[in-house]
N, C-alpha and C positions, 0 to 999 in steps of 0.2 A: 405344862408337860405330858400328862398322859393319854393328852387327844393328840399331840405330836407321835407318840410314839407306837397309837392306834393307825392311825395314817401307813405307818411302815410294815404293822402286822400284815394290817390289808393288803398293802402292793408285795409282800412276806420279802420284805428285806429286811427283816428282822426279824426275832422270833423271842417270847419274854418267858420267862417263868419268873413264881411267885417263890415262894424261900421264905417264909416268915413273915417280917416287914419288907421285905426288901426284895426289890423287881429286877431279876437278872435279863439283861439282852444281850443278845448274838447274832449275827449275821444271819438272814434267814438263807433260806436254799434259790433262791431269784437274787443273784448278783446284775448289776450292775448294764451287764454287757452291750444291752437293747439301747441304754440310752448314753450309754460310750459312742458307738457306732454313729447313734441321733448327732452326737456334738462334734467328731470329730468327719462325719459329712459340714458340718455346716461350718467349723472349723477352716477344713479345703476352701469352704466356697469364698468365705470373708478371705482368705488370705492371697488367693486368686485376683479377687477382689484391689485389694493394698497392689498388690504386688502391680498391676494395672495403671494401679493409682498413681503411685511411685514414679511411673516409667512417661506419666502423661504430665506430672510435676516440673519431670528433673527436664523433659521435652520444651515443657516453657521456658524453663530458666535460661536453659541453654539458648536458648531463641530470643532472650529479652538479654541475657550479657550478648550477643551477636548484634543484638540493633544497638546498644548503650552503645557498645562502641564502634559503630556507622553513623551516630551522630555526632558523636563529637568531633 
């Protein structure tokens, strides 16, 4: 656990204070704005890709239904 807290401290995501045998952790000065923006950009990219995939699948399903009616 101490190693994980150390990583977060170096990234300035948490600060720690030793009080006796207890180590109190608080959110650091740096928040996750940059990371959140990066995640959001990829979320938008993947959402657009999945929207296009949905359109493609719907088009193929529609074509399959029409072609199936013609064969009967």
